[in-house]
N, C-alpha and C positions, 0 to 999 in steps of 0.2 A: 449373253445375259448371265449375271452372277447367280450362282446356285446357293441358296440359303437353306438352313434346316427346314424352314416352313415350306418352301417350294419343293424341296426333296420329298417332304412328307406328303404333300398333295399329290405329286406325281406317283409316288409309291402306292398311295391309297387307290388311285385309279387303276394302276397296273395290277394290284392285288385283286380288286373286284373283277377285272377282265380275266385274270388267270382262274379265279374261282368259277366264273361263268363258263369258261372253256372246259373246265373239269366237269361241271354239271351237264354240259352238252355232249359229253363223250362217255356214255355209260360203259362201252366195252373196256375203255382204258381204266375207268374207275373200278369196274368189276375186277380187272386184273390186279389192281393194286389196293383193293379194299382191305380194311383192317388197319389198326393203329400202328402195328409194327412196320407195315409196308410204307405208310406215310412218313414214319420216323426215319426209316432208311432212305427214303426219297429226299428228305431234308438234309441228311448227312451228305448224300451224294452231291446235292446242289452246293453245299458248303465247300466240298472238295474241289468243285469246279470254279469256285469263287463267285457263284451266282447267289448273292444274299437275298435277292428278291424272291427267287424261286424257292429258296430254303424257307423263307418266312411263310410263304403260302402253304408249303407242305407241312411245316411244323404247326401251323394253326389248325390244319385238318387233323393232325395227329392228336393235338390237345382236345379238339372237339370229339375225337373218337375214343377218348378216355385215358390217354397218357398223362401221368402225373406231372405236375408243374416242375418238380425237382428233376425229372428226367429230361426236360427240354429247356430249362432255364439257361444253361450254358450255351446250348446250341442256338437258341433264339437270340441271346446276347451277341453271339458271333455273327448271326445273320444281320443284325442291325449295324454292327461294327463294319461289316463289309459294305453296307450302304451309306456309311458316314453319318448315321443317325445316332449320335452319342446319348441323347436324352432318353430315347427308347431302350437303347442298350443298357443304360444304367438301371432302368426299371426292372430288368430281368437279372442283372448281375449284382447290384449293390448289396442286397440282403444276404448274399452268400448261401441261398437256399438251393443246394444242389444234392442230388442223389449221390450215395457213396461212390459209385463208379464214375460220376461226372464231376467230382469235387476238384480234382487236379485241373481238368479242362476249364471248369468254371472260374477258378481263381486266376488261371492263366489269362482267360478272356477279360476278367476284371482288371488285371495288370495292364493289358493292352489298352483298355479304355482309359485308365488313369494316365498312361503314357501319352495317349492321343490328346488328352486335355491338359497335359503339362503338369500333372500332379505326381512328381517323381518320387516323393517320399511314400505316398499312398501306393504307388506302383510297386515299390520295393517291398512294402508290407504284403501286398497281394502275392508277389512272387514267393515270398517266404512261406506263406500259407500253402501255395501250390506245391512247394517242395517238401512239406512236412511229411516225414516218414517214407519218402520215395526218392529215387535218384533223378527223376525228371526226364523229360524227353529232349531230343535235340532241339526241337522247336522252342521249348521253354528256355533252354540255355541260350539260344540265339537272341531271343527277345530280352532276356536278362542282360546279356552282353551289350545290347544296344542301349538299354537303360543306363548301364554303368558308364558307357562311353559318353552319353549325353550329360550325365551327372559329373563328368570330369574324373571318373575312376578308371583311367585308361588301362592301367595294368590289370585291374580286376576284369575289365572287358576282354582282354586277351585270354585270361584264364577261362572265362566263360566260353569263348569261341573254341578253345581247345577241348573243353568239356563237352560241348555240343558234338564235336567230331567223334569223341569217345562213345557217345550215345548212339550215333549213326554216322559213319564215315561217308555215306553216300547221299545224305540229306541235302537237297539243293540249297535250302536256306543256310544251312551250316557252312557249306562250301562257299556260298556267296559272301557270307559275313567274314569268313577266314580270308577270302581273297581281298576283300575291302581293307582289312587290317594289314595284310601283306603289302597292298599297294601303298598304304600310308607309311609303313615301317621299312619295307625292303625295296620298294620301287615298282615301276610299272611292269617290267618284264617278269619280275618275280610273282606278280599277281595273276598273270595270264593262265598258268597251269591250274590254279584253283577254279577259275571260271570254266575252263575247258573241261575239267573233270566233272563239274556240276552239269554241264550241258550234255555230257555223254549219257547221263541217266535221265535228264529232263531237257531234251533238245528244243522244245518249244516254250520253255519258261521265259516269259517276257522280261522279268526282272533280271535274271541271269544274262540274257541276251543284251539288255541295256548296259549292264556293268561291263560286259565283255567288249561291247562296241566302244564305250567311252574310253576304256583303257587302251584299246587298239589305236584309237584316234590320238590320244596323248602320246603314245609311243611312236607315232609317225606312220602307222600302217593304214593309210587313208583308204586304199582299195578294200582291204579286209573290213574296215569299219563300215564302209558304204554297203558292202555285201550283207553284213549283219543287220544294219538298219533297214535294208530293203526286205529282209526276212521278217523283221518285226512288223513292218507295214503289211506284209502278206497275212500275218496272223491277226493283226488288229489295224485295219485301214486308217483309223483315227488316232493311232498311238502318239501321244504328244512328245514322249521322250525321243522317239525315233526322229521326229521332225526337228526337235531341238538339236540333236546330235548332227543331223545333216546341215543345220544352220551353222553350227560351229565349223564343220568341214568346209562349207562354202566361204565363210569368212576367212579361214586360213588360206584358201585359194585365191582370195582377193575379189571374189564375186559377192560384193556387199548387197546388191539388189536382191539376188537370190537368197542370201542369208536372211534378209528382212522378210521376204515372202514365207520362207520356211518357218521362221520364228513366229510369224503371225498364225501359223497352223497349230501351234501348241495349245490353243484355246485358253490362254492366260494361266495355264497350269504351272508355269515356271516363273511367274511374276515375282515371287519372293525367294527364288533360288539364287544364291550369290553368284555362281558362275554365269547363270543366264542373265542376271542383272548387269554383270560386267559386259557381257556380249552385247546386250541391248544398248548400254551406254556408249560403247565403242561404235556401234552401228549408227547411233544418232549423231555422234561426233563426225563420223565419215560423211553423213548426209548434211552436216552443218545445221542440224536441228539443236542448237545449243541449249535452249530452254528445256527441251525434253531430256537432253543428256544430263543437265544439271539435276533434274528431278530424280532420275533413276540412280545416278551416281551418289547423290546426297543420301538417298535411302540406304544404298549399299555401304557407304562410308560410316554411317551411323550404326548400322547393324553389325558391321565388322570393323571396329575402331582400330584394329591393328593391321588392317589391309593397306599397306603403303601405296600400292599401285592405284587402288581406288581413290585414295586421298589426293594423289597427284593429278590423276585424270580429272577429278572433280575440280581442282583448282584451275586447270587449263580451260575446262568447259565454262566455269564461272567467269573467267576473264574474257573469253570469246563472247559470252552472253551479255557483256557490259556490266558485270557485277564487280568492278575493281575494288570498291570499298569493302565488299564482303570478303574478297580475297585477302586484303590486308588485315581485316578483323580476325579471320580464321587462321591465317598462316603467319601473321606477324610475330607471334610468340616464338615460332620455329626459327626465324632468322636472327633472333636475339642470341641464340646459342652458337657457340663456336663450331659445332659439328654439323650445321645446316648444310644440306646437299646443294650443289650448284644449281640443280633444277629448281628447287624451291626459292633459292636466292634470285634467280632470273625471273621466276613467276611473280614474286612480290615486287621486284624492281620494275617489271613491266606494268604492274598495277599502279605503282606510284607515277610512272610516266604517263599513263592514261589520264590520271587525275592532275597532270601538270606539275607534279612535285619532283623535278629532276634532282634537286638537292638530296632528297631521301633515296632516290634510285641509284645515284652514283656510287656510294660506298658498297651497296649490295652488288652492283655489277663488278666492281673491283674484286670483291671477295669471290664471286663466282668464277672469275678468271684466274684466281690464285691456284697454285698447285694443291691437290687434295692432301688432307692430313695423312700422315704415315702410320697412324694408329692402326693396330691390328685387332682392337677390341671393339666389336660391333654392338655397343651398348647404348647408343643414342636413343632418346625417346622417340624421335621421328615425327614427321608431320601427322601420320595417322594417330600416333599416341596423343598428340595435342587435341585431335578431334574427339578422342575417347574421353578426355577430361572435360571437354566442352559438352559432351553428351551427358555424362553421369554427374557432373558437378561435385566430384569429390566423394561419391558414395563408395567407400572402400570395402563395403561388405560384399560387393559383386566382384567376381573374378575378372570380368572384362574391364572393370575399373581399376582393379589391383595391378594389372599388367603395366599400364602406363604410369601408375604411381611409383612402382619399383624403379622403372626406367628413369623417372624424373629424379628420384632420390640419388640414383647413381650419377646422373648427369651433373647434379649439384655437389657430388663428392661425399654424400652422406652414406658411406658404405656400412657403418655400424648400424644405423637406423634401418637401412635396407635389409641387413641380415636379420635383425630382430623381427622385421615385418614378414619376411619370407618364412621364417621359422613358425610364426603364428599361422600363416597361410598353409604351410605344410601339414600342420596338425589338423586344420579344418578340412583340407582337400586332399586327404590321403590317397595316394595312387595317381595323382594328377601329373601328367607329363608337362602341362603348362607350368606348374609350380616347380618341377625339376629344372625346366629351362630357366625360369627366373632365379632359382637358387644358384644355378650355374653361372648366370650373369653376375650375381653378387660375388661369387667366389672369384671369377675372372677379374672383376674390378678390384678385388683385394689381392690380386696377383697370385692367387692359389690356383694355378693352372691345372694341377693334377686333380684336385677336387672338382673343378669345373668340368673337366673332361669326363670324369666318372658320372656326374649328374647328367650331362648332355647325352652320354652313351645310354644311360638308363631310359631317358626320354625317347631316344631314337629306337628303342625296342618296339614302340607302338606308333610313333609318328616322327618320321625323319624328313623334314622339309629342307629346302635349300638353305633357308635362314639358319636352321639348326646345324646343318652340315658346315656352314661357314663359321659358326661359333666353335664347333669342334676343331676346325682348321686353325682358328685363332688360338685355341688352347694349346694345340700342338706346336704352333709357331712360337708361342711364348716359352715353350720348353726347348726350343731349338730343333724341333723335329719337322722341319719344313718339307722334307721329302715325303714323310708320312701324310702330311697335310695335303700335298698334291695328289697322292695316291687315293686318299679318302674322297677328295672332290672328283677325281677321275672315275671312281667306282659309282658315285652318285650319277654322273653324267651317262655312264653305261646304262643305268636303269631308267634314266629320263633323257633319251637321246635327242629330244626336240627342245630341251631347255636352253634357250639362248643365254640366259643370265648365268647359268652354271658354266657354259662354255666360255663366256666372257671372263668370269672370275678365274677359271683354270688357265685360260690363255694369258692373263696378266701374270699369274703366278709362274707359269713356265717362262715368260719373258724375263721376269725378275731373276729367275734362276739361270738365265742365259740359254735356255732350251728353245731357241728361236724356230727351229724346224718343227717343233711340236706346238709352239705358241701360235704361229701364223694360221694354220688351218682352223684352229679353234676360234681365233678372233674373226676370221672371215666368215665362218659359219655363224658366229654370234651376230655379226653385222647383218646377215641375211635374215636371221630369225627376229632381229630387232628392227624390222621394217626398213632394211637397208642401212641401218646404223643411225638413223635419225639425224640429230645434230650434235653428236658426241665428239667433240674435238680431240679428246684424249684417245678414243678408240682409233680414229683415223690417223692420228700421229703415231700410235704404236704400230699400226699396220704399215705405215710408211717406213718406220725403222726396220721392220721385219723384211720388207721388200728390198730395202737398200742393202741389208746385210747379205742377202742371197743374190745380189746383182740385178734385181729387177728395177732398173732406174725409172722406166716409164710408169710402172705401177706405183712406185714410191712417190713420184711427183704428183700423180693424180690423187693419191690418198692424202698427201701433205697439203695440197691445195684445197681439197674438200674440208679437211679439218680446220684449216686457217679461215676459210670462208664461213664456216659454222660459227666461229667465235674469234674475231680478230684480236680480241684482248687477252686471249688465252696464251700464257707464256709457253707452255709445252708445245702447243700447235705452232707458234711462231718460231721457236727454236728449231723444231723439226723441219719446217719448210726451209729455213735458212740453211740447214745442213744439207738437205736434198739439193737445193739450188747450187750450193758450193760444189757438191759432188758432180753436178751437171756442167760445171765450168762457168756458171753465172755468178761470178764473185761480187759484182757491184750490187746486184739484187740481194744477195745473201748478206752483204755488209749493211745495207739499208735496213734489213729486217733485224739484224743483231743490234743495231743502234736503237731500233724501236723497242726491243725487249728491256732496255735500261729504264724505260719509262713505265713499264708494266708492273703490276703488283708482284712482289717477290724479286724484283730486279735489283 
């Protein structure tokens, strides 16, 4: 059942009456705690436990016993915030009527309320009032840092996280926030010590336990993750995050039925969380519930317009659901560009075939089979970017609409216009890592690799994704610093040891450098991480080359045949199979394949 403010209010009202009745029926307890000060302290203790309802009851009694409103306004506002009742919280907080010793806490709670309701400017004003004439607490600086991060002020958020630790280096929320930033900027393994330090002082803190478990899972430490989630369930038998994390673990292990059951136990609390939406979409696809997969992935792609994987999974689900016309409508603009990925070319080609239009499908299939572009500048708008423009309709005042706009300008070669645009964005969104990445893209497109690398490195101080790392590698390669690029990508992989895409990219780079002994283990790991390699003919062809070079003729033939079967019109896969067959002494078969390559695109 969906919980609304009204239903929460009714439930709370009944619970409050019951609690008051219980107090009335226990005169010894009341006698032990009589007096306004005792009830006020009881309310504070309930807030420290996170029991907003009990706090509300105690604070009402304190008010009835004569405590002034200014003494309890901040506390009562916090009590309602803990219950998710923003309307009643505003009644106590909005006027700013706080006793002098409650003023900092009161404006802090008002800032939390404004953040919860999405009023970021009002929240910033409330934080400013909370910090007037005082250095603030660790708790205030953590919340201010989270506000800045949401507002796109990423570097200012890092400053706030460090200030929180200066205020209290043992504070669980400060350590949690610093660990989250470390995870984004430095990697999974770098984040773990922050969470571990927090858990030393607060071993039963569910929020810290959740962050720790999630990071362990991403780092491939499944047993440790399971142990932590079981501890979370011991502390809170209905904890939705613990069940979500266990669902992720089950999906990674290939137990999709268990993953679905565990996800159902999250009580819909993760319905709008992007990672959970992706998991749900994948699980629905595994169950061939294509309509349900389309529904959740469409919501995800629209909420995260730069999420390339979500966009491509959505396309496949739409096609399987019989929405071929919609696939062409949404992804058609992508295939008009020269940098369209083979996957999206195949996707739109299949959609045309479903509609019986083989003439439209044929050139797309030819392009999908052509060798990939040798460009090292990853500036394409991408299929996800097309969905962003589809969503916002050219509203360039929004940052999530500005990202695809800049990429579109670069794809069209309008570097000067793109530079002017990112300059305006930089003035508006000062401290944004997103704008630094976009500015780096513009610099790279203008062949200013040194400036691009500087901008990318600045952004990486607060958020270093694989995409950003690959951009930094591109800037290094443009300067002829290929070895440094490989080292940078290898460092990323150390911190994200389960990232198959990072392993694939590094494997290809090592192969290009002739480092086949290093390339092959990376590529085989990437194949396993990417669901057995899927139907990637280039990956299997490269694996065949690696096996052939070390004398593994049997493995080379198996990989080459798999790559050729995946896409018989792929020139690279065909040439590799011919070479492997010739090495095996099957010259007639090799000659026939070589003859075939003359008719393929690029021949």
